[in-house]
FIKOLZA-1660 file (N, C-alpha, C; in steps of 0.1 Angstrom, whole numbers, plus 5000, padded with zeros to 4 digits):
% residues 152
   i   px   py   pz ch aa at
   1 8782 9216 9367  A  M  N
   1 8794 9223 9363  A  M CA
   1 8798 9218 9348  A  M  C
   2 8802 9228 9341  A  E  N
   2 8806 9225 9327  A  E CA
   2 8819 9215 9327  A  E  C
   3 8819 9206 9317  A  V  N
   3 8831 9196 9316  A  V CA
   3 8832 9194 9301  A  V  C
   4 8845 9194 9296  A  E  N
   4 8847 9191 9283  A  E CA
   4 8856 9177 9283  A  E  C
   5 8852 9168 9274  A  I  N
   5 8860 9156 9272  A  I CA
   5 8870 9160 9261  A  I  C
   6 8882 9158 9265  A  I  N
   6 8894 9161 9256  A  I CA
   6 8899 9149 9249  A  I  C
   7 8899 9139 9257  A  L  N
   7 8904 9126 9251  A  L CA
   7 8895 9115 9257  A  L  C
   8 8892 9105 9249  A  D  N
   8 8884 9095 9252  A  D CA
   8 8888 9080 9245  A  D  C
   9 8893 9071 9251  A  N  N
   9 8897 9059 9244  A  N CA
   9 8895 9047 9254  A  N  C
  10 8898 9036 9250  A  E  N
  10 8897 9024 9259  A  E CA
  10 8905 9024 9271  A  E  C
  11 8916 9032 9271  A  Y  N
  11 8926 9033 9282  A  Y CA
  11 8922 9044 9292  A  Y  C
  12 8918 9055 9287  A  A  N
  12 8917 9067 9296  A  A CA
  12 8906 9077 9290  A  A  C
  13 8902 9086 9298  A  T  N
  13 8893 9097 9295  A  T CA
  13 8900 9108 9301  A  T  C
  14 8901 9120 9294  A  L  N
  14 8908 9132 9299  A  L CA
  14 8897 9143 9299  A  L  C
  15 8894 9148 9310  A  Y  N
  15 8884 9158 9311  A  Y CA
  15 8890 9172 9314  A  Y  C
  16 8884 9183 9310  A  Y  N
  16 8888 9196 9316  A  Y CA
  16 8875 9203 9321  A  Y  C
  17 8876 9210 9332  A  Y  N
  17 8867 9217 9338  A  Y CA
  17 8870 9231 9338  A  Y  C
  18 8865 9239 9328  A  P  N
  18 8870 9252 9326  A  P CA
  18 8866 9263 9338  A  P  C
  19 8855 9261 9344  A  E  N
  19 8852 9270 9355  A  E CA
  19 8863 9271 9366  A  E  C
  20 8868 9258 9369  A  H  N
  20 8878 9257 9381  A  H CA
  20 8891 9254 9375  A  H  C
  21 8892 9253 9361  A  K  N
  21 8907 9251 9356  A  K CA
  21 8912 9238 9361  A  K  C
  22 8904 9227 9361  A  I  N
  22 8908 9213 9366  A  I CA
  22 8910 9204 9353  A  I  C
  23 8922 9198 9354  A  V  N
  23 8924 9186 9343  A  V CA
  23 8922 9173 9352  A  V  C
  24 8914 9165 9346  A  Y  N
  24 8911 9152 9353  A  Y CA
  24 8912 9141 9344  A  Y  C
  25 8920 9131 9347  A  H  N
  25 8921 9119 9341  A  H CA
  25 8916 9108 9347  A  H  C
  26 8910 9099 9340  A  K  N
  26 8905 9086 9346  A  K CA
  26 8910 9075 9337  A  K  C
  27 8918 9066 9344  A  F  N
  27 8923 9054 9336  A  F CA
  27 8913 9043 9337  A  F  C
  28 8909 9036 9325  A  H  N
  28 8899 9026 9327  A  H CA
  28 8904 9012 9328  A  H  C
  29 8918 9011 9326  A  K  N
  29 8924 8998 9329  A  K CA
  29 8940 9000 9327  A  K  C
  30 8947 8989 9329  A  F  N
  30 8962 8991 9327  A  F CA
  30 8966 9000 9315  A  F  C
  31 8973 9009 9317  A  I  N
  31 8978 9019 9308  A  I CA
  31 8993 9021 9307  A  I  C
  32 8998 9021 9295  A  Y  N
  32 9013 9022 9294  A  Y CA
  32 9017 9027 9281  A  Y  C
  33 9030 9029 9280  A  G  N
  33 9035 9034 9267  A  G CA
  33 9028 9045 9261  A  G  C
  34 9026 9047 9249  A  E  N
  34 9021 9057 9241  A  E CA
  34 9007 9064 9247  A  E  C
  35 8998 9054 9250  A  H  N
  35 8985 9057 9257  A  H CA
  35 8987 9066 9269  A  H  C
  36 8995 9061 9277  A  F  N
  36 8999 9068 9290  A  F CA
  36 9005 9081 9287  A  F  C
  37 9014 9082 9279  A  R  N
  37 9021 9095 9277  A  R CA
  37 9012 9104 9270  A  R  C
  38 9004 9101 9261  A  E  N
  38 8994 9110 9255  A  E CA
  38 8986 9117 9266  A  E  C
  39 8981 9110 9274  A  V  N
  39 8972 9116 9285  A  V CA
  39 8980 9126 9292  A  V  C
  40 8993 9124 9295  A  L  N
  40 9001 9134 9303  A  L CA
  40 9004 9146 9294  A  L  C
  41 9007 9143 9282  A  Q  N
  41 9011 9154 9273  A  Q CA
  41 8999 9163 9270  A  Q  C
  42 8988 9157 9267  A  V  N
  42 8976 9165 9264  A  V CA
  42 8972 9174 9278  A  V  C
  43 8974 9168 9289  A  G  N
  43 8972 9175 9302  A  G CA
  43 8981 9187 9303  A  G  C
  44 8994 9185 9300  A  I  N
  44 9004 9197 9299  A  I CA
  44 8998 9208 9290  A  I  C
  45 8993 9204 9279  A  E  N
  45 8988 9213 9269  A  E CA
  45 8976 9222 9274  A  E  C
  46 8968 9215 9282  A  L  N
  46 8957 9222 9289  A  L CA
  46 8961 9230 9299  A  L  C
  47 8972 9227 9307  A  F  N
  47 8977 9236 9318  A  F CA
  47 8982 9249 9311  A  F  C
  48 8990 9247 9301  A  E  N
  48 8996 9258 9295  A  E CA
  48 8986 9267 9288  A  E  C
  49 8976 9263 9282  A  K  N
  49 8966 9270 9274  A  K CA
  49 8956 9277 9283  A  K  C
  50 8953 9270 9295  A  H  N
  50 8943 9276 9304  A  H CA
  50 8947 9280 9317  A  H  C
  51 8960 9281 9320  A  D  N
  51 8966 9284 9332  A  D CA
  51 8960 9276 9344  A  D  C
  52 8960 9264 9342  A  C  N
  52 8955 9254 9352  A  C CA
  52 8965 9253 9364  A  C  C
  53 8960 9249 9376  A  T  N
  53 8969 9246 9387  A  T CA
  53 8964 9233 9393  A  T  C
  54 8953 9226 9389  A  K  N
  54 8947 9214 9396  A  K CA
  54 8946 9202 9386  A  K  C
  55 8950 9192 9392  A  W  N
  55 8949 9179 9384  A  W CA
  55 8942 9168 9394  A  W  C
  56 8931 9161 9389  A  L  N
  56 8926 9150 9394  A  L CA
  56 8930 9138 9387  A  L  C
  57 8936 9128 9395  A  S  N
  57 8940 9116 9388  A  S CA
  57 8932 9104 9395  A  S  C
  58 8924 9097 9386  A  D  N
  58 8917 9086 9390  A  D CA
  58 8924 9074 9385  A  D  C
  59 8934 9068 9394  A  D  N
  59 8941 9057 9389  A  D CA
  59 8937 9044 9395  A  D  C
  60 8925 9043 9400  A  R  N
  60 8919 9030 9406  A  R CA
  60 8920 9019 9397  A  R  C
  61 8918 9018 9384  A  K  N
  61 8919 9007 9376  A  K CA
  61 8931 9006 9369  A  K  C
  62 8942 9013 9371  A  N  N
  62 8955 9010 9366  A  N CA
  62 8964 9003 9378  A  N  C
  63 8966 8991 9376  A  P  N
  63 8972 8983 9386  A  P CA
  63 8986 8988 9391  A  P  C
  64 8994 8993 9381  A  V  N
  64 9007 8997 9385  A  V CA
  64 9012 9005 9374  A  V  C
  65 9021 9014 9376  A  L  N
  65 9029 9023 9367  A  L CA
  65 9042 9015 9364  A  L  C
  66 9044 9012 9351  A  N  N
  66 9057 9005 9348  A  N CA
  66 9068 9014 9349  A  N  C
  67 9080 9008 9351  A  Q  N
  67 9091 9016 9353  A  Q CA
  67 9095 9025 9341  A  Q  C
  68 9094 9019 9330  A  E  N
  68 9097 9028 9317  A  E CA
  68 9088 9040 9317  A  E  C
  69 9075 9040 9320  A  D  N
  69 9068 9051 9319  A  D CA
  69 9070 9059 9332  A  D  C
  70 9074 9055 9342  A  A  N
  70 9078 9063 9353  A  A CA
  70 9091 9071 9351  A  A  C
  71 9100 9064 9344  A  D  N
  71 9112 9071 9340  A  D CA
  71 9109 9082 9329  A  D  C
  72 9101 9078 9320  A  W  N
  72 9097 9089 9310  A  W CA
  72 9091 9100 9316  A  W  C
  73 9081 9099 9326  A  G  N
  73 9074 9110 9333  A  G CA
  73 9084 9118 9340  A  G  C
  74 9094 9112 9348  A  E  N
  74 9104 9120 9354  A  E CA
  74 9112 9129 9344  A  E  C
  75 9116 9124 9333  A  A  N
  75 9125 9129 9323  A  A CA
  75 9117 9139 9315  A  A  C
  76 9104 9137 9311  A  N  N
  76 9099 9144 9301  A  N CA
  76 9086 9151 9305  A  N  C
  77 9080 9149 9316  A  W  N
  77 9067 9155 9320  A  W CA
  77 9067 9163 9333  A  W  C
  78 9074 9158 9344  A  T  N
  78 9073 9165 9357  A  T CA
  78 9076 9178 9357  A  T  C
  79 9089 9183 9353  A  A  N
  79 9092 9196 9352  A  A CA
  79 9084 9206 9343  A  A  C
  80 9079 9200 9332  A  K  N
  80 9071 9208 9323  A  K CA
  80 9056 9212 9330  A  K  C
  81 9051 9202 9338  A  V  N
  81 9037 9204 9343  A  V CA
  81 9039 9212 9355  A  V  C
  82 9049 9211 9362  A  L  N
  82 9052 9220 9374  A  L CA
  82 9054 9234 9370  A  L  C
  83 9063 9236 9358  A  D  N
  83 9065 9248 9353  A  D CA
  83 9053 9255 9348  A  D  C
  84 9043 9247 9343  A  A  N
  84 9031 9251 9337  A  A CA
  84 9021 9256 9348  A  A  C
  85 9024 9254 9360  A  G  N
  85 9015 9259 9372  A  G CA
  85 9008 9249 9380  A  G  C
  86 9012 9236 9379  A  W  N
  86 9006 9226 9389  A  W CA
  86 9009 9228 9402  A  W  C
  87 8999 9230 9411  A  K  N
  87 9000 9232 9425  A  K CA
  87 8992 9222 9434  A  K  C
  88 8981 9217 9429  A  Y  N
  88 8971 9207 9436  A  Y CA
  88 8968 9196 9429  A  Y  C
  89 8970 9183 9436  A  W  N
  89 8966 9171 9430  A  W CA
  89 8958 9163 9439  A  W  C
  90 8946 9160 9434  A  A  N
  90 8937 9151 9440  A  A CA
  90 8939 9137 9433  A  A  C
  91 8940 9127 9443  A  L  N
  91 8944 9114 9437  A  L CA
  91 8935 9102 9442  A  L  C
  92 8931 9094 9433  A  L  N
  92 8924 9083 9436  A  L CA
  92 8934 9071 9433  A  L  C
  93 8938 9065 9444  A  M  N
  93 8949 9055 9443  A  M CA
  93 8946 9043 9435  A  M  C
  94 8955 9036 9430  A  P  N
  94 8952 9023 9423  A  P CA
  94 8946 9013 9434  A  P  C
  95 8937 9005 9429  A  Q  N
  95 8931 8995 9437  A  Q CA
  95 8941 8984 9442  A  Q  C
  96 8951 8980 9433  A  E  N
  96 8960 8969 9435  A  E CA
  96 8971 8974 9445  A  E  C
  97 8975 8966 9454  A  M  N
  97 8985 8970 9465  A  M CA
  97 8999 8974 9458  A  M  C
  98 9003 8969 9448  A  L  N
  98 9015 8971 9441  A  L CA
  98 9015 8985 9435  A  L  C
  99 9003 8988 9429  A  G  N
  99 9001 9002 9422  A  G CA
  99 9002 9012 9435  A  G  C
 100 8996 9009 9445  A  Q  N
 100 8995 9019 9456  A  Q CA
 100 9010 9021 9462  A  Q  C
 101 9017 9012 9462  A  R  N
 101 9032 9014 9467  A  R CA
 101 9039 9023 9457  A  R  C
 102 9038 9019 9445  A  S  N
 102 9044 9027 9434  A  S CA
 102 9039 9042 9434  A  S  C
 103 9027 9043 9436  A  M  N
 103 9021 9058 9437  A  M CA
 103 9025 9064 9449  A  M  C
 104 9028 9058 9460  A  E  N
 104 9032 9064 9473  A  E CA
 104 9047 9070 9470  A  E  C
 105 9054 9063 9463  A  R  N
 105 9068 9068 9461  A  R CA
 105 9067 9081 9452  A  R  C
 106 9058 9080 9442  A  S  N
 106 9057 9092 9433  A  S CA
 106 9052 9104 9441  A  S  C
 107 9042 9102 9449  A  V  N
 107 9035 9112 9458  A  V CA
 107 9046 9118 9466  A  V  C
 108 9054 9110 9473  A  A  N
 108 9065 9117 9481  A  A CA
 108 9074 9126 9473  A  A  C
 109 9077 9123 9461  A  G  N
 109 9087 9130 9453  A  G CA
 109 9079 9144 9449  A  G  C
 110 9067 9144 9448  A  F  N
 110 9058 9156 9443  A  F CA
 110 9057 9165 9456  A  F  C
 111 9055 9158 9468  A  V  N
 111 9054 9167 9479  A  V CA
 111 9067 9175 9482  A  V  C
 112 9078 9168 9479  A  D  N
 112 9091 9175 9481  A  D CA
 112 9093 9186 9471  A  D  C
 113 9085 9187 9460  A  R  N
 113 9085 9197 9451  A  R CA
 113 9075 9208 9453  A  R  C
 114 9068 9207 9465  A  G  N
 114 9059 9217 9468  A  G CA
 114 9044 9215 9464  A  G  C
 115 9042 9204 9458  A  L  N
 115 9027 9201 9455  A  L CA
 115 9019 9198 9467  A  L  C
 116 9007 9203 9468  A  E  N
 116 8996 9200 9478  A  E CA
 116 8988 9188 9472  A  E  C
 117 8988 9177 9480  A  I  N
 117 8982 9165 9475  A  I CA
 117 8973 9159 9485  A  I  C
 118 8961 9154 9481  A  Q  N
 118 8951 9148 9490  A  Q CA
 118 8947 9135 9483  A  Q  C
 119 8947 9124 9489  A  A  N
 119 8941 9111 9485  A  A CA
 119 8927 9110 9488  A  A  C
 120 8919 9104 9479  A  F  N
 120 8905 9101 9481  A  F CA
 120 8900 9088 9476  A  F  C
 121 8890 9083 9481  A  T  N
 121 8884 9072 9475  A  T CA
 121 8871 9073 9466  A  T  C
 122 8867 9086 9466  A  D  N
 122 8855 9090 9459  A  D CA
 122 8858 9102 9449  A  D  C
 123 8856 9099 9437  A  P  N
 123 8859 9110 9427  A  P CA
 123 8852 9123 9430  A  P  C
 124 8839 9122 9434  A  D  N
 124 8832 9134 9436  A  D CA
 124 8838 9142 9448  A  D  C
 125 8842 9137 9458  A  E  N
 125 8848 9144 9470  A  E CA
 125 8862 9149 9465  A  E  C
 126 8869 9142 9456  A  A  N
 126 8882 9147 9452  A  A CA
 126 8879 9160 9443  A  A  C
 127 8870 9159 9435  A  L  N
 127 8865 9171 9426  A  L CA
 127 8862 9182 9435  A  L  C
 128 8853 9180 9445  A  D  N
 128 8849 9190 9454  A  D CA
 128 8861 9197 9461  A  D  C
 129 8871 9190 9465  A  W  N
 129 8882 9195 9472  A  W CA
 129 8889 9205 9463  A  W  C
 130 8891 9201 9450  A  L  N
 130 8899 9209 9441  A  L CA
 130 8890 9222 9437  A  L  C
 131 8876 9221 9436  A  E  N
 131 8868 9232 9433  A  E CA
 131 8869 9243 9445  A  E  C
 132 8872 9239 9456  A  R  N
 132 8871 9248 9468  A  R CA
 132 8885 9255 9470  A  R  C
 133 8896 9252 9464  A  I  N
 133 8909 9257 9467  A  I CA
 133 8911 9271 9462  A  I  C
 134 8917 9279 9472  A  F  N
 134 8923 9291 9469  A  F CA
 134 8935 9289 9460  A  F  C
 135 8938 9296 9452  A  F  N
 135 8952 9294 9443  A  F CA
 135 8957 9306 9439  A  F  C
 136 8970 9306 9437  A  M  N
 136 8979 9318 9431  A  M CA
 136 8979 9314 9416  A  M  C
 137 8978 9326 9409  A  R  N
 137 8981 9323 9394  A  R CA
 137 8987 9337 9390  A  R  C
 138 8995 9336 9379  A  R  N
 138 9002 9347 9374  A  R CA
 138 8993 9355 9364  A  R  C
 139 8990 9367 9366  A  V  N
 139 8985 9376 9356  A  V CA
 139 8992 9387 9352  A  V  C
 140 8998 9388 9341  A  G  N
 140 9007 9399 9337  A  G CA
 140 9018 9401 9345  A  G  C
 141 9024 9390 9351  A  G  N
 141 9037 9389 9359  A  G CA
 141 9034 9392 9373  A  G  C
 142 9021 9393 9377  A  V  N
 142 9017 9395 9392  A  V CA
 142 9010 9383 9396  A  V  C
 143 9014 9378 9409  A  D  N
 143 9006 9366 9416  A  D CA
 143 8993 9373 9421  A  D  C
 144 8983 9366 9418  A  V  N
 144 8968 9370 9421  A  V CA
 144 8962 9358 9428  A  V  C
 145 8957 9359 9441  A  V  N
 145 8949 9349 9447  A  V CA
 145 8936 9349 9442  A  V  C
 146 8931 9337 9438  A  E  N
 146 8918 9335 9433  A  E CA
 146 8910 9324 9443  A  E  C
 147 8897 9327 9443  A  L  N
 147 8888 9317 9450  A  L CA
 147 8880 9310 9440  A  L  C
 148 8879 9297 9440  A  S  N
 148 8870 9291 9432  A  S CA
 148 8856 9296 9433  A  S  C
 149 8848 9295 9422  A  Q  N
 149 8835 9300 9423  A  Q CA
 149 8826 9294 9433  A  Q  C
 150 8828 9281 9437  A  K  N
 150 8820 9273 9446  A  K CA
 150 8825 9277 9460  A  K  C
 151 8816 9284 9467  A  P  N
 151 8819 9287 9482  A  P CA
 151 8820 9276 9490  A  P  C
 152 8827 9276 9502  A  G  N
 152 8829 9265 9511  A  G CA
 152 8817 9265 9520  A  G  C
% end
């Protein structure tokens, strides 16, 4: 499957899978502030440019989301990415218990907003789940059901 590396630094890598319109971030260590925000902002740009609906978050190596970044995300990112079409979230939870608790609170808020979320321990399984999803997308003002190219 074709993949584009959009962003790559010591904190994170952001991938885009054009065939399935998946945005995938992988955090390499504790990420915060501008580095964290850049990953999310570039992700929104991909959603808007390519009509994406799926995001894979590999947060295993990020021990916790600090409160300042959580507040920034809620105020500046959440509504924008949902408006851009986000519907499906595959999540690899942080390895640290504190990070898992923080992420569980975030997940609950997104479920309440209609996002379909699955947690995984293996990134290949997470990607496979996203590849197989049927999804709705707007084409010329009409909702169209599409099936990923990879049959189940």
